[in-house]
LUMMAR-680433 format. One record per residue (C-alpha): x, y negated, z negated; residue in three letters. Coordinates in steps of 0.1 Angstrom, whole numbers, plus 5000, padded with zeros to 4 digits. Example, Ala and Ser with C-alpha at 12.3 -4.5 7.8 and 13.67 -1.06 7.14 Angstrom:
2
+------+------+------+-----+
!   xx !   yy !   zz !   r !
+------+------+------+-----+
! 5123 ! 5045 ! 4922 ! ALA !
! 5137 ! 5011 ! 4929 ! SER !
+------+------+------+-----+
***
This chain:
349
+------+------+------+-----+
!   xx !   yy !   zz !   r !
+------+------+------+-----+
! 1725 ! 6402 ! 7008 ! UNK !
! 1703 ! 6374 ! 7023 ! UNK !
! 1708 ! 6368 ! 7060 ! UNK !
! 1688 ! 6336 ! 7060 ! UNK !
! 1704 ! 6305 ! 7077 ! UNK !
! 1684 ! 6281 ! 7055 ! UNK !
! 1703 ! 6274 ! 7023 ! UNK !
! 1733 ! 6293 ! 7035 ! UNK !
! 1769 ! 6283 ! 7029 ! UNK !
! 1775 ! 6282 ! 7065 ! UNK !
! 1746 ! 6258 ! 7071 ! UNK !
! 1760 ! 6235 ! 7042 ! UNK !
! 1794 ! 6235 ! 7058 ! UNK !
! 1782 ! 6225 ! 7092 ! UNK !
! 1758 ! 6200 ! 7077 ! UNK !
! 1787 ! 6182 ! 7060 ! UNK !
! 1809 ! 6182 ! 7091 ! UNK !
! 1783 ! 6177 ! 7120 ! UNK !
! 1751 ! 6165 ! 7105 ! UNK !
! 1718 ! 6183 ! 7103 ! UNK !
! 1705 ! 6179 ! 7140 ! UNK !
! 1737 ! 6192 ! 7155 ! UNK !
! 1738 ! 6221 ! 7130 ! UNK !
! 1703 ! 6232 ! 7138 ! UNK !
! 1711 ! 6230 ! 7175 ! UNK !
! 1741 ! 6253 ! 7169 ! UNK !
! 1720 ! 6278 ! 7150 ! UNK !
! 1694 ! 6277 ! 7180 ! UNK !
! 1720 ! 6280 ! 7206 ! UNK !
! 1744 ! 6307 ! 7192 ! UNK !
! 1741 ! 6343 ! 7179 ! UNK !
! 1752 ! 6339 ! 7143 ! UNK !
! 1767 ! 6371 ! 7128 ! UNK !
! 1746 ! 6383 ! 7097 ! UNK !
! 1780 ! 6388 ! 7079 ! UNK !
! 1785 ! 6350 ! 7077 ! UNK !
! 1752 ! 6341 ! 7063 ! UNK !
! 1753 ! 6340 ! 7024 ! UNK !
! 1732 ! 6320 ! 7000 ! UNK !
! 1748 ! 6287 ! 6989 ! UNK !
! 1773 ! 6292 ! 6961 ! UNK !
! 1801 ! 6274 ! 6945 ! UNK !
! 1826 ! 6290 ! 6967 ! UNK !
! 1830 ! 6295 ! 7005 ! UNK !
! 1847 ! 6327 ! 7019 ! UNK !
! 1873 ! 6327 ! 7047 ! UNK !
! 1848 ! 6344 ! 7069 ! UNK !
! 1821 ! 6316 ! 7065 ! UNK !
! 1848 ! 6290 ! 7070 ! UNK !
! 1860 ! 6307 ! 7101 ! UNK !
! 1825 ! 6309 ! 7116 ! UNK !
! 1818 ! 6273 ! 7108 ! UNK !
! 1850 ! 6262 ! 7125 ! UNK !
! 1841 ! 6284 ! 7156 ! UNK !
! 1807 ! 6268 ! 7158 ! UNK !
! 1821 ! 6233 ! 7154 ! UNK !
! 1846 ! 6240 ! 7182 ! UNK !
! 1819 ! 6254 ! 7205 ! UNK !
! 1799 ! 6222 ! 7200 ! UNK !
! 1829 ! 6200 ! 7208 ! UNK !
! 1836 ! 6218 ! 7239 ! UNK !
! 1801 ! 6215 ! 7252 ! UNK !
! 1804 ! 6177 ! 7248 ! UNK !
! 1835 ! 6178 ! 7271 ! UNK !
! 1823 ! 6204 ! 7297 ! UNK !
! 1792 ! 6194 ! 7316 ! UNK !
! 1790 ! 6226 ! 7336 ! UNK !
! 1791 ! 6247 ! 7304 ! UNK !
! 1764 ! 6223 ! 7288 ! UNK !
! 1741 ! 6228 ! 7318 ! UNK !
! 1746 ! 6266 ! 7316 ! UNK !
! 1739 ! 6267 ! 7279 ! UNK !
! 1708 ! 6244 ! 7283 ! UNK !
! 1694 ! 6270 ! 7309 ! UNK !
! 1700 ! 6298 ! 7283 ! UNK !
! 1683 ! 6279 ! 7256 ! UNK !
! 1652 ! 6273 ! 7279 ! UNK !
! 1652 ! 6311 ! 7288 ! UNK !
! 1654 ! 6320 ! 7250 ! UNK !
! 1688 ! 6336 ! 7253 ! UNK !
! 1713 ! 6330 ! 7226 ! UNK !
! 1751 ! 6327 ! 7234 ! UNK !
! 1774 ! 6353 ! 7221 ! UNK !
! 1806 ! 6334 ! 7215 ! UNK !
! 1834 ! 6359 ! 7224 ! UNK !
! 1866 ! 6339 ! 7221 ! UNK !
! 1882 ! 6305 ! 7224 ! UNK !
! 1915 ! 6295 ! 7239 ! UNK !
! 1942 ! 6270 ! 7231 ! UNK !
! 1976 ! 6261 ! 7246 ! UNK !
! 2009 ! 6253 ! 7229 ! UNK !
! 2045 ! 6245 ! 7237 ! UNK !
! 2075 ! 6265 ! 7222 ! UNK !
! 2097 ! 6235 ! 7218 ! UNK !
! 2136 ! 6239 ! 7219 ! UNK !
! 2145 ! 6213 ! 7194 ! UNK !
! 2135 ! 6207 ! 7159 ! UNK !
! 2108 ! 6183 ! 7151 ! UNK !
! 2083 ! 6175 ! 7124 ! UNK !
! 2055 ! 6191 ! 7144 ! UNK !
! 2046 ! 6228 ! 7141 ! UNK !
! 2064 ! 6246 ! 7169 ! UNK !
! 2044 ! 6266 ! 7194 ! UNK !
! 2016 ! 6289 ! 7180 ! UNK !
! 2024 ! 6279 ! 7145 ! UNK !
! 2001 ! 6249 ! 7149 ! UNK !
! 1972 ! 6274 ! 7149 ! UNK !
! 1984 ! 6305 ! 7130 ! UNK !
! 1987 ! 6283 ! 7099 ! UNK !
! 1950 ! 6280 ! 7102 ! UNK !
! 1940 ! 6314 ! 7116 ! UNK !
! 1959 ! 6336 ! 7092 ! UNK !
! 1944 ! 6320 ! 7060 ! UNK !
! 1909 ! 6322 ! 7077 ! UNK !
! 1913 ! 6360 ! 7079 ! UNK !
! 1927 ! 6364 ! 7116 ! UNK !
! 1953 ! 6389 ! 7124 ! UNK !
! 1975 ! 6393 ! 7156 ! UNK !
! 1956 ! 6419 ! 7177 ! UNK !
! 1974 ! 6417 ! 7211 ! UNK !
! 2005 ! 6403 ! 7228 ! UNK !
! 2001 ! 6394 ! 7265 ! UNK !
! 2031 ! 6383 ! 7285 ! UNK !
! 2021 ! 6357 ! 7312 ! UNK !
! 2053 ! 6357 ! 7334 ! UNK !
! 2038 ! 6342 ! 7364 ! UNK !
! 2031 ! 6310 ! 7345 ! UNK !
! 2060 ! 6313 ! 7319 ! UNK !
! 2038 ! 6317 ! 7289 ! UNK !
! 2030 ! 6343 ! 7263 ! UNK !
! 1995 ! 6349 ! 7250 ! UNK !
! 1986 ! 6361 ! 7216 ! UNK !
! 1952 ! 6372 ! 7205 ! UNK !
! 1938 ! 6368 ! 7169 ! UNK !
! 1909 ! 6388 ! 7157 ! UNK !
! 1890 ! 6384 ! 7125 ! UNK !
! 1897 ! 6411 ! 7100 ! UNK !
! 1863 ! 6409 ! 7084 ! UNK !
! 1840 ! 6413 ! 7114 ! UNK !
! 1862 ! 6418 ! 7144 ! UNK !
! 1834 ! 6425 ! 7170 ! UNK !
! 1812 ! 6396 ! 7160 ! UNK !
! 1835 ! 6367 ! 7151 ! UNK !
! 1850 ! 6348 ! 7180 ! UNK !
! 1886 ! 6357 ! 7187 ! UNK !
! 1913 ! 6332 ! 7195 ! UNK !
! 1936 ! 6334 ! 7226 ! UNK !
! 1966 ! 6313 ! 7218 ! UNK !
! 1992 ! 6308 ! 7246 ! UNK !
! 2026 ! 6293 ! 7244 ! UNK !
! 2044 ! 6277 ! 7273 ! UNK !
! 2083 ! 6284 ! 7275 ! UNK !
! 2099 ! 6252 ! 7288 ! UNK !
! 2133 ! 6269 ! 7288 ! UNK !
! 2122 ! 6289 ! 7318 ! UNK !
! 2119 ! 6257 ! 7338 ! UNK !
! 2144 ! 6232 ! 7353 ! UNK !
! 2164 ! 6209 ! 7331 ! UNK !
! 2145 ! 6178 ! 7343 ! UNK !
! 2112 ! 6195 ! 7334 ! UNK !
! 2125 ! 6204 ! 7299 ! UNK !
! 2136 ! 6167 ! 7294 ! UNK !
! 2102 ! 6154 ! 7305 ! UNK !
! 2085 ! 6179 ! 7281 ! UNK !
! 2107 ! 6167 ! 7252 ! UNK !
! 2099 ! 6130 ! 7261 ! UNK !
! 2062 ! 6136 ! 7263 ! UNK !
! 2060 ! 6155 ! 7231 ! UNK !
! 2084 ! 6133 ! 7211 ! UNK !
! 2053 ! 6112 ! 7198 ! UNK !
! 2036 ! 6143 ! 7183 ! UNK !
! 2021 ! 6138 ! 7148 ! UNK !
! 2011 ! 6166 ! 7126 ! UNK !
! 1973 ! 6163 ! 7119 ! UNK !
! 1975 ! 6182 ! 7086 ! UNK !
! 1987 ! 6164 ! 7054 ! UNK !
! 2006 ! 6184 ! 7028 ! UNK !
! 1975 ! 6184 ! 7006 ! UNK !
! 1954 ! 6201 ! 7034 ! UNK !
! 1983 ! 6226 ! 7039 ! UNK !
! 1981 ! 6233 ! 7002 ! UNK !
! 1944 ! 6242 ! 7006 ! UNK !
! 1952 ! 6265 ! 7034 ! UNK !
! 1978 ! 6283 ! 7011 ! UNK !
! 1951 ! 6287 ! 6985 ! UNK !
! 1927 ! 6300 ! 7011 ! UNK !
! 1953 ! 6326 ! 7021 ! UNK !
! 1958 ! 6337 ! 6985 ! UNK !
! 1923 ! 6338 ! 6973 ! UNK !
! 1902 ! 6344 ! 7005 ! UNK !
! 1879 ! 6317 ! 6994 ! UNK !
! 1877 ! 6280 ! 6984 ! UNK !
! 1855 ! 6259 ! 6962 ! UNK !
! 1827 ! 6245 ! 6984 ! UNK !
! 1840 ! 6208 ! 6981 ! UNK !
! 1874 ! 6218 ! 6992 ! UNK !
! 1861 ! 6239 ! 7021 ! UNK !
! 1840 ! 6209 ! 7032 ! UNK !
! 1871 ! 6187 ! 7032 ! UNK !
! 1892 ! 6213 ! 7051 ! UNK !
! 1867 ! 6221 ! 7079 ! UNK !
! 1870 ! 6187 ! 7097 ! UNK !
! 1908 ! 6186 ! 7092 ! UNK !
! 1911 ! 6220 ! 7109 ! UNK !
! 1888 ! 6209 ! 7137 ! UNK !
! 1912 ! 6178 ! 7141 ! UNK !
! 1940 ! 6203 ! 7150 ! UNK !
! 1923 ! 6211 ! 7183 ! UNK !
! 1932 ! 6178 ! 7200 ! UNK !
! 1961 ! 6160 ! 7217 ! UNK !
! 1986 ! 6149 ! 7190 ! UNK !
! 2011 ! 6130 ! 7213 ! UNK !
! 2006 ! 6098 ! 7233 ! UNK !
! 1995 ! 6102 ! 7270 ! UNK !
! 2023 ! 6107 ! 7295 ! UNK !
! 2031 ! 6082 ! 7322 ! UNK !
! 2018 ! 6090 ! 7357 ! UNK !
! 2053 ! 6098 ! 7368 ! UNK !
! 2058 ! 6122 ! 7338 ! UNK !
! 2025 ! 6139 ! 7346 ! UNK !
! 2035 ! 6143 ! 7382 ! UNK !
! 2068 ! 6157 ! 7372 ! UNK !
! 2053 ! 6183 ! 7350 ! UNK !
! 2026 ! 6192 ! 7375 ! UNK !
! 2052 ! 6200 ! 7401 ! UNK !
! 2064 ! 6229 ! 7381 ! UNK !
! 2036 ! 6239 ! 7358 ! UNK !
! 1998 ! 6230 ! 7360 ! UNK !
! 1996 ! 6244 ! 7324 ! UNK !
! 2021 ! 6220 ! 7309 ! UNK !
! 2005 ! 6191 ! 7330 ! UNK !
! 1972 ! 6200 ! 7313 ! UNK !
! 1989 ! 6201 ! 7278 ! UNK !
! 2004 ! 6167 ! 7285 ! UNK !
! 1969 ! 6151 ! 7288 ! UNK !
! 1947 ! 6173 ! 7268 ! UNK !
! 1972 ! 6186 ! 7242 ! UNK !
! 1960 ! 6214 ! 7219 ! UNK !
! 1923 ! 6209 ! 7226 ! UNK !
! 1900 ! 6239 ! 7230 ! UNK !
! 1909 ! 6249 ! 7265 ! UNK !
! 1878 ! 6271 ! 7269 ! UNK !
! 1851 ! 6289 ! 7252 ! UNK !
! 1837 ! 6322 ! 7264 ! UNK !
! 1802 ! 6335 ! 7265 ! UNK !
! 1800 ! 6374 ! 7261 ! UNK !
! 1773 ! 6385 ! 7286 ! UNK !
! 1760 ! 6419 ! 7295 ! UNK !
! 1769 ! 6418 ! 7332 ! UNK !
! 1794 ! 6391 ! 7342 ! UNK !
! 1790 ! 6400 ! 7379 ! UNK !
! 1753 ! 6392 ! 7378 ! UNK !
! 1759 ! 6361 ! 7357 ! UNK !
! 1785 ! 6348 ! 7383 ! UNK !
! 1762 ! 6355 ! 7412 ! UNK !
! 1733 ! 6336 ! 7395 ! UNK !
! 1755 ! 6306 ! 7387 ! UNK !
! 1769 ! 6306 ! 7423 ! UNK !
! 1733 ! 6306 ! 7435 ! UNK !
! 1726 ! 6275 ! 7414 ! UNK !
! 1756 ! 6258 ! 7430 ! UNK !
! 1778 ! 6257 ! 7399 ! UNK !
! 1816 ! 6258 ! 7403 ! UNK !
! 1821 ! 6294 ! 7394 ! UNK !
! 1853 ! 6312 ! 7403 ! UNK !
! 1852 ! 6332 ! 7435 ! UNK !
! 1862 ! 6364 ! 7421 ! UNK !
! 1857 ! 6384 ! 7388 ! UNK !
! 1890 ! 6395 ! 7371 ! UNK !
! 1889 ! 6431 ! 7361 ! UNK !
! 1913 ! 6445 ! 7334 ! UNK !
! 1934 ! 6475 ! 7343 ! UNK !
! 1913 ! 6498 ! 7322 ! UNK !
! 1882 ! 6485 ! 7339 ! UNK !
! 1864 ! 6477 ! 7305 ! UNK !
! 1869 ! 6439 ! 7305 ! UNK !
! 1857 ! 6417 ! 7332 ! UNK !
! 1859 ! 6378 ! 7333 ! UNK !
! 1852 ! 6348 ! 7353 ! UNK !
! 1848 ! 6312 ! 7346 ! UNK !
! 1835 ! 6278 ! 7358 ! UNK !
! 1863 ! 6257 ! 7373 ! UNK !
! 1875 ! 6230 ! 7348 ! UNK !
! 1854 ! 6199 ! 7346 ! UNK !
! 1873 ! 6167 ! 7355 ! UNK !
! 1883 ! 6140 ! 7330 ! UNK !
! 1899 ! 6107 ! 7335 ! UNK !
! 1929 ! 6092 ! 7315 ! UNK !
! 1945 ! 6058 ! 7318 ! UNK !
! 1981 ! 6067 ! 7328 ! UNK !
! 2008 ! 6040 ! 7332 ! UNK !
! 2023 ! 6037 ! 7366 ! UNK !
! 2059 ! 6025 ! 7373 ! UNK !
! 2049 ! 5989 ! 7367 ! UNK !
! 2033 ! 5996 ! 7334 ! UNK !
! 1998 ! 5991 ! 7348 ! UNK !
! 1971 ! 6015 ! 7336 ! UNK !
! 1958 ! 6038 ! 7364 ! UNK !
! 1926 ! 6058 ! 7357 ! UNK !
! 1938 ! 6092 ! 7367 ! UNK !
! 1913 ! 6122 ! 7372 ! UNK !
! 1927 ! 6155 ! 7359 ! UNK !
! 1913 ! 6189 ! 7349 ! UNK !
! 1897 ! 6191 ! 7315 ! UNK !
! 1884 ! 6221 ! 7296 ! UNK !
! 1861 ! 6248 ! 7310 ! UNK !
! 1835 ! 6275 ! 7302 ! UNK !
! 1842 ! 6312 ! 7307 ! UNK !
! 1821 ! 6344 ! 7308 ! UNK !
! 1832 ! 6379 ! 7298 ! UNK !
! 1817 ! 6415 ! 7297 ! UNK !
! 1832 ! 6440 ! 7274 ! UNK !
! 1825 ! 6478 ! 7274 ! UNK !
! 1824 ! 6502 ! 7246 ! UNK !
! 1848 ! 6532 ! 7243 ! UNK !
! 1854 ! 6561 ! 7221 ! UNK !
! 1884 ! 6555 ! 7198 ! UNK !
! 1907 ! 6585 ! 7201 ! UNK !
! 1918 ! 6584 ! 7166 ! UNK !
! 1884 ! 6580 ! 7149 ! UNK !
! 1859 ! 6593 ! 7174 ! UNK !
! 1839 ! 6561 ! 7168 ! UNK !
! 1825 ! 6540 ! 7196 ! UNK !
! 1841 ! 6505 ! 7196 ! UNK !
! 1839 ! 6474 ! 7216 ! UNK !
! 1869 ! 6468 ! 7238 ! UNK !
! 1883 ! 6436 ! 7223 ! UNK !
! 1914 ! 6436 ! 7244 ! UNK !
! 1925 ! 6413 ! 7271 ! UNK !
! 1946 ! 6418 ! 7302 ! UNK !
! 1976 ! 6397 ! 7313 ! UNK !
! 1963 ! 6397 ! 7349 ! UNK !
! 1930 ! 6386 ! 7340 ! UNK !
! 1943 ! 6358 ! 7318 ! UNK !
! 1967 ! 6344 ! 7345 ! UNK !
! 1937 ! 6345 ! 7369 ! UNK !
! 1915 ! 6326 ! 7346 ! UNK !
! 1943 ! 6300 ! 7339 ! UNK !
! 1940 ! 6289 ! 7374 ! UNK !
! 1907 ! 6272 ! 7365 ! UNK !
! 1927 ! 6243 ! 7352 ! UNK !
! 1950 ! 6241 ! 7383 ! UNK !
! 1951 ! 6203 ! 7392 ! UNK !
! 1945 ! 6207 ! 7430 ! UNK !
! 1942 ! 6172 ! 7442 ! UNK !
! 1948 ! 6149 ! 7411 ! UNK !
! 1933 ! 6116 ! 7420 ! UNK !
! 1940 ! 6081 ! 7408 ! UNK !
! 1911 ! 6055 ! 7409 ! UNK !
+------+------+------+-----+
***
């Protein structure tokens, strides 16, 4: 099997979605698993399509997160490639029927056909959410995982629930029935013809966005009063919340970034088993035009997405006796990392 980037299906997929220059940049920046590099052919495997989506999502996040972009630029200058560990998204488990996929279904309808499987359930009680981790079946240690979190409005006040329903009422499903048919075909066959894969990739990428109208300033403030996470969803929607770099020593990375004056979290979160350690930059700020009580548009600065770091240890699996990378997460770690998008002082300007 060839492991060449040039002329690979993966390169062709990214060329079609992002163009030649961006594709080359991504191959220069990221560690690309050898398992995803196959010579160009008439069909594309789910693994190749999953890796293409992950790389495109990483690119999009860097466009929105200046602190992450600066870090990655430094790594590139130093000749260090980024090991993309996982990405995260946020969803809302709605209480009423709508034409929009409910909760994590917006993403599982993509992830399951792409070859991902549920690999962990993480209650997040402090923030009234549930996290679920999806790991790729074909190359679990090298393909970026997805951390999908659902917010539970039923655990908040009645007025909060009404505001959530009002904000999300305008949601429009980004996938047409024809595209969903392609996902069904991918799930059944484990591959798609190249032209169909090239058509599906940008459509899947489009799922990682806001699919409802912006809230009013009053609605945003009402949500923020009870849930920083729902306030974030109100303005950012289902965008990639963060991308995570797997580094050898997260403590050393954090110290170095702190020395450079970058907005790194004060503490490193350590899992209960001690094998998973995480920290992150604070979310970069973005501005949205939100309507005030008079209908005037007010440019409102709120938290956007962010860039995270993680170190994972190997362990000896008791059942097989084989050394494995600890791919787990930790509810305590996750809830600490979620604070990176706490609004703090939301400002209007």
